[in-house]
C-alpha positions in Angstrom: 0.3 26.4 32.4 0.4 29.1 29.8 -0.5 28.3 26.2 2.7 27.5 24.3 3.4 29.5 21.2 6.5 28.7 19.1 7.3 31.4 16.5 9.2 29.0 14.2 6.2 26.6 14.2 3.7 29.5 13.7 5.5 30.4 10.5 4.8 27.1 8.9 1.3 26.4 10.4 -1.3 25.5 7.8 1.1 25.6 4.9 1.2 22.7 2.5 4.6 21.1 1.9 4.6 18.8 -1.2 5.5 15.2 -0.8 5.8 12.7 -3.7 4.1 13.8 -7.0 0.7 14.9 -5.7 0.8 14.6 -1.9 1.5 17.0 0.9 1.9 17.4 4.7 0.4 20.3 6.5 0.8 20.9 10.2 -2.7 22.1 11.2 -2.1 22.6 14.9 0.1 21.8 17.9 -0.4 21.8 21.6 2.6 22.2 23.9 6.4 22.5 23.2 9.7 21.8 24.9 8.4 24.1 27.7 5.3 21.9 28.2 7.5 18.8 28.6 9.6 20.5 31.2 6.5 21.9 33.0 4.8 18.6 33.2 7.9 16.8 34.4 8.4 19.3 37.2 4.8 19.6 38.2 5.4 17.9 41.6 7.7 20.7 42.5 5.2 23.4 41.8 7.8 25.5 40.0 8.1 27.0 36.6 10.8 26.3 34.0 14.4 27.0 34.8 17.1 28.1 32.3 17.6 26.8 28.8 20.5 24.5 29.8 18.7 22.9 32.7 15.5 22.4 30.6 17.5 20.8 27.8 19.3 18.6 30.3 16.0 17.5 31.8 14.4 16.6 28.5 17.5 14.7 27.5 17.5 12.8 30.8 13.8 11.9 30.4 14.2 10.5 26.9 17.5 8.7 27.7 15.9 7.0 30.7 12.5 6.3 28.9 10.5 8.5 31.3 8.1 9.3 28.4 4.9 10.4 30.0 5.8 14.2 29.8 6.2 13.8 26.1 2.6 12.8 25.8 1.7 16.4 26.8 2.7 17.6 23.4 0.2 16.9 20.6 0.3 17.5 16.9 -2.4 17.5 14.2 -1.4 17.0 10.6 -3.4 17.1 7.4 -1.8 14.7 5.0 -2.4 13.5 1.4 -0.9 10.3 0.4 -1.4 7.2 -1.9 -3.7 4.6 -0.3 -0.9 2.0 -0.1 1.1 4.5 2.0 -1.9 5.1 4.2 -2.3 1.4 4.8 1.2 1.1 6.2 0.8 4.4 8.1 -2.5 3.3 9.8 -0.7 0.4 11.5 0.5 3.0 14.1 -2.7 2.7 16.1 -1.7 5.3 18.7 -2.9 8.2 16.6 -6.4 9.6 15.9 -7.4 9.6 12.3 -10.3 11.1 10.2 -10.0 10.1 6.6 -11.9 11.1 3.5 -14.6 8.6 2.7 -15.3 7.2 -0.8 -18.8 6.4 0.4 -19.7 10.1 0.7 -17.4 11.7 -1.7 -16.5 11.2 -5.4 -12.8 10.4 -5.3 -10.7 12.7 -7.4 -8.7 11.5 -10.4 -5.3 11.6 -8.6 -3.0 8.6 -8.6 0.7 8.2 -7.6 3.3 7.6 -10.3 6.8 7.0 -9.2 9.8 8.8 -10.6 11.9 6.8 -13.1 14.7 6.6 -10.6 12.4 5.1 -8.0 11.4 2.2 -10.3 13.4 -0.9 -9.0 13.4 -4.6 -9.3 12.5 -6.8 -6.3 15.5 -7.5 -4.0 16.6 -11.1 -4.1 17.6 -11.1 -0.4 14.9 -8.9 1.1 11.3 -10.0 0.7 10.0 -6.5 1.3 12.6 -4.4 -0.3 13.9 -3.1 -3.6 17.0 -4.1 -5.4 19.8 -1.5 -6.0 20.3 -2.9 -9.5 19.8 -0.3 -12.3 16.5 -0.7 -14.3 17.0 -0.2 -18.1 15.2 2.8 -19.5 13.0 0.8 -21.8 11.8 -1.2 -18.8 11.2 2.0 -16.8 9.1 3.4 -19.7 7.1 0.2 -19.9 6.4 0.2 -16.2 5.2 3.8 -16.3 3.0 3.1 -19.3 1.4 0.1 -17.6 0.8 2.0 -14.4 -0.7 5.0 -16.1 -2.9 2.8 -18.4 -4.2 0.8 -15.4 -5.0 4.0 -13.5 -6.8 5.7 -16.4 -8.9 2.6 -17.2 -9.8 2.1 -13.5 -10.9 5.7 -13.0 -12.8 5.7 -16.3 -14.9 2.7 -15.2 -15.3 4.2 -11.7 -16.7 7.4 -13.2 -19.0 5.5 -15.4 -20.4 3.6 -12.5 -20.9 6.8 -10.5 -22.6 8.6 -13.4 -24.9 5.6 -13.9 -26.1 6.0 -10.3 -24.3 3.2 -8.6 -23.7 3.7 -4.9 -20.4 5.3 -4.4 -19.4 2.7 -1.8 -19.7 0.1 -4.5 -18.3 2.1 -7.4 -15.0 2.7 -5.6 -14.1 -1.0 -5.0 -11.9 -1.5 -8.1 -9.9 1.7 -7.6 -6.2 0.9 -7.1 -3.9 1.4 -4.1 -2.2 4.2 -6.0 -5.2 6.5 -5.6 -4.6 9.4 -3.3 -6.4 9.8 0.0 -6.4 12.4 2.7 -6.7 12.5 6.4 -6.3 14.5 9.6 -3.8 12.7 11.8 -3.4 13.6 15.5 -0.6 12.1 17.6 1.3 12.9 20.8 5.1 13.3 20.8 5.9 10.1 22.5 4.1 8.0 19.9 5.3 10.3 17.1 8.9 9.4 18.1 8.0 5.7 17.7 6.4 6.4 14.3 9.5 8.4 13.1 11.9 5.8 14.4 10.4 3.1 12.2 9.3 5.1 9.2 12.5 7.2 8.8 14.6 4.1 8.9 16.5 3.2 5.7 14.6 -0.1 5.6 11.2 1.6 5.4 9.5 2.0 2.0 10.7 5.2 0.3 7.1 6.4 -0.3 6.3 6.5 3.5 9.8 7.5 4.5 9.5 10.9 2.7 6.3 11.7 4.6 8.0 10.8 7.9 10.9 13.0 7.1 8.6 16.0 6.3 6.7 15.4 9.5 10.0 15.2 11.5 11.1 18.6 10.0 7.8 20.3 10.9 7.4 18.8 14.4 11.0 19.6 15.3 10.2 23.3 15.0 7.8 22.9 17.9 10.2 20.9 20.1 13.8 21.4 19.0 15.3 20.3 22.3 13.2 17.1 22.4 14.0 16.3 18.8 17.7 16.8 19.4 17.4 14.2 22.2 15.4 12.0 19.8 18.3 12.1 17.3 20.7 11.2 20.0 18.9 8.4 21.9 16.3 7.0 19.5 16.8 7.6 15.7 20.6 7.6 16.0 20.9 4.7 18.4 21.0 0.9 18.1 19.6 -1.8 20.3 21.6 -5.0 21.1 20.3 -8.2 22.7 22.1 -9.7 25.7 24.0 -12.2 23.5 25.0 -9.4 21.1 26.3 -7.3 24.0 28.4 -10.3 25.1 29.7 -10.6 21.6 30.5 -6.9 21.4 32.5 -7.1 24.6 34.4 -10.1 23.2 35.2 -8.1 20.1 36.5 -5.2 22.1 38.9 -7.6 23.9 40.1 -8.8 20.5 38.3 -12.2 20.9 35.9 -14.0 18.6 32.2 -13.0 18.9 31.1 -16.5 19.8 28.0 -16.1 17.6 27.1 -18.5 14.8 24.7 -18.8 11.9 21.9 -16.3 11.7 22.8 -14.8 15.0 26.3 -14.0 13.7 24.8 -12.6 10.4 22.4 -10.3 12.2 25.2 -9.1 14.6 27.6 -8.4 11.8 24.9 -6.5 9.9 24.3 -4.3 13.0 28.0 -3.6 13.3 28.2 -2.6 9.6 25.1 -0.4 10.0 26.7 1.2 13.1 29.8 2.1 11.1 27.6 3.9 8.6 25.7 6.0 11.1 
């Protein structure tokens, strides 16, 4: 197979695109493209690619029917800078290869994440891991920002003092907060990137990781536009129903009661409402 070069991707390669207040995403490298997906899917035939329409149809068929191994032939490497609390959510996707900056070997820079005023929210009363949509008074916003900034400055001042006094860096770092920025190289194949994006671009994902996922989606889609069009159709823009929910959906289409009760009915109704908003 010939090396895949995509002009649109080459135009953004190695460029830093800002995310949050001090972070960025940079696509360092890519291997493969839509063409590679098609080539690997057709390898048993010993033929090259066909026309655009046929290639697009094949990619769509593969993703729609969950024949995902050809998507593993496309690999991305990103250089990302994000707050540690974002990295700790991100690293849960164990299908990638990561090399992160080490506070044992390097003195960590004085860079911390501070949210924008509009992103300061109260805790949601009905979602244990979410934010409330209630407006936060400006005086409360200012107090929050003051407390965050004060804590970060004090923490880094003490960290610097420990380092300057010769304490081992691996010990000096232990009181640094989760808002400290870290960096890593992150390599992942397209199949597993789709899974990451499905979860982290979802409206329920924390905003601070969602914006990274959105930027990665934008850059990666330049490499594989046909695959990402299918991703939008069959993964990110789709919804999964259980067997009982499908039965309830059929009942509703017939003008009958869903037959669900309690939490099952609540979850089903929430999905229906979410589907209307897609």
